[in-house]
C-alpha positions as CSV (number, residue, x, y, z in Angstrom):
1,X,3.1,13.9,4.3
2,X,2.9,14.7,8.0
3,X,5.9,12.6,9.4
4,X,8.3,13.9,6.6
5,X,6.9,17.8,7.7
6,X,8.1,17.3,11.1
7,X,10.6,20.2,12.2
8,X,11.0,18.2,15.4
9,X,14.3,16.2,15.8
10,X,15.9,14.7,12.8
11,X,15.9,10.7,13.7
12,X,11.8,11.3,14.3
13,X,11.5,12.0,10.7
14,X,12.2,8.2,9.7
15,X,10.2,6.8,13.0
16,X,7.3,8.4,12.0
17,X,7.5,8.0,8.6
18,X,8.0,4.1,9.2
19,X,4.4,4.0,11.5
20,X,2.7,5.8,8.5
21,X,3.4,3.2,6.3
22,X,2.7,0.6,9.3
23,X,-0.5,1.6,10.1
24,X,-1.6,2.6,6.6
25,X,-0.3,-1.2,5.9
26,X,-2.5,-3.0,8.6
27,X,-5.2,-0.9,7.6
28,X,-5.3,-2.4,4.5
29,X,-4.2,-5.5,5.4
30,X,-7.7,-5.0,7.8
31,X,-9.8,-4.4,5.0
32,X,-9.0,-7.1,3.1
33,X,-9.2,-9.3,6.0
34,X,-12.8,-8.3,6.7
35,X,-13.8,-9.3,2.8
36,X,-12.5,-12.2,3.0
37,X,-14.0,-13.0,6.7
38,X,-16.4,-15.7,6.4
39,X,-14.0,-17.7,3.9
40,X,-12.1,-18.7,6.9
41,X,-13.1,-17.2,10.0
42,X,-10.1,-18.6,12.7
43,X,-8.1,-17.0,10.1
44,X,-9.4,-14.2,9.9
45,X,-9.8,-13.4,13.6
46,X,-5.9,-14.6,13.9
47,X,-5.2,-11.5,11.8
48,X,-7.6,-9.0,13.1
49,X,-5.5,-9.6,16.9
50,X,-2.2,-9.4,14.7
51,X,-3.6,-5.8,13.1
52,X,-5.2,-4.3,16.2
53,X,-1.8,-5.5,18.3
54,X,0.3,-3.6,15.3
55,X,-1.2,-0.6,15.8
56,X,-2.3,-1.0,19.4
57,X,1.9,-0.6,19.7
58,X,2.8,1.8,16.7
59,X,0.3,4.1,18.3
60,X,2.0,3.9,22.0
61,X,5.4,4.2,20.6
62,X,4.7,7.2,18.9
63,X,3.1,8.5,21.5
64,X,6.1,7.4,23.6
65,X,7.9,9.7,21.1
66,X,5.9,12.6,20.9
67,X,5.9,13.0,25.3
68,X,8.9,15.1,25.1
69,X,7.8,17.5,22.9
70,X,4.8,18.1,24.8
71,X,6.8,18.5,27.8
72,X,8.8,20.8,26.7
73,X,5.5,23.0,25.3
74,X,4.1,22.7,28.9
75,X,7.4,23.8,30.3
76,X,7.8,26.7,27.8
77,X,4.0,27.7,28.6
78,X,4.9,27.4,32.9
79,X,8.1,29.7,32.1
80,X,6.6,32.3,29.5
81,X,2.8,32.2,30.6
82,X,2.4,31.3,26.7
83,X,2.6,28.7,24.3
84,X,5.9,29.6,22.0
85,X,4.1,31.1,18.9
86,X,5.4,29.9,15.8
87,X,3.8,33.1,13.7
88,X,1.6,33.1,10.9
89,X,3.4,31.7,7.7
90,X,2.2,28.7,6.3
91,X,4.4,25.6,6.4
92,X,7.3,25.9,3.3
93,X,6.6,22.8,1.9
94,X,2.5,21.3,3.1
95,X,1.3,25.2,3.7
96,X,-0.1,26.1,0.3
97,X,-3.2,23.8,-0.4
98,X,-6.5,24.9,-0.6
99,X,-7.7,23.9,3.0
100,X,-5.2,26.7,3.6
101,X,-6.7,28.9,1.5
102,X,-9.9,28.9,3.0
103,X,-11.3,30.9,6.2
104,X,-11.2,28.5,9.5
105,X,-15.0,28.5,9.5
106,X,-14.8,26.9,6.2
107,X,-12.5,23.9,7.1
108,X,-14.2,23.4,10.6
109,X,-17.6,23.2,8.6
110,X,-16.0,20.6,6.3
111,X,-14.3,18.8,9.3
112,X,-17.4,18.6,11.3
113,X,-19.0,17.4,7.8
114,X,-17.2,14.9,7.6
115,X,-16.9,13.7,10.8
116,X,-20.7,13.4,11.3
117,X,-20.5,11.5,7.7
118,X,-18.1,8.9,9.2
119,X,-19.1,8.3,12.3
120,X,-23.3,8.9,11.8
121,X,-24.1,8.3,8.5
122,X,-22.5,5.7,7.0
123,X,-22.3,3.5,9.9
124,X,-26.1,3.9,9.7
125,X,-25.7,3.2,6.0
126,X,-24.2,-0.5,6.3
127,X,-27.1,-1.8,8.3
128,X,-28.9,-3.7,6.6
129,X,-33.0,-2.9,6.8
130,X,-34.7,-4.7,4.0
131,X,-34.1,-7.7,5.3
132,X,-36.7,-8.9,7.9
133,X,-36.6,-10.8,10.6
134,X,-36.3,-14.2,11.2
135,X,-37.9,-15.9,14.7
136,X,-36.3,-14.7,17.7
137,X,-35.9,-18.7,18.9
138,X,-34.4,-19.9,16.2
139,X,-31.7,-17.2,15.6
140,X,-28.2,-18.5,16.8
141,X,-26.0,-14.9,17.6
142,X,-22.6,-14.6,16.0
143,X,-20.7,-11.9,13.7
144,X,-22.8,-12.9,11.2
145,X,-25.9,-11.9,12.9
146,X,-27.6,-8.7,11.4
147,X,-27.8,-5.9,13.7
148,X,-31.3,-4.9,13.2
């Protein structure tokens, strides 16, 4: 939806829509690869390589396409001393969501809570702390090795 709401140059809309579709597709494919990783590790590694490559290339091209808009914004700031003011009006298509109706403090609190949950709490929940450690001499280090 964000790519469709882009008010910039017309030809960028389909490119950003394609980029979003590719990133979503590789993300879903990555989840499937992760689920079936140990069935065929060599094949899974090849798929992960392809997925990371696609994500890197798509994001690099998206950044390249955004560069002229960013340069124009800074040129405008250099000329006028301020960035262009777009007003306080919500976006005509996507500007009437619950998030837009909430005060900024509430929105930032939700954002920080989500960030803390995804970056700190969720990874800790992925650790398997119930399994006893084996003798460290016999441990083989591989991608199947438990962290703790």
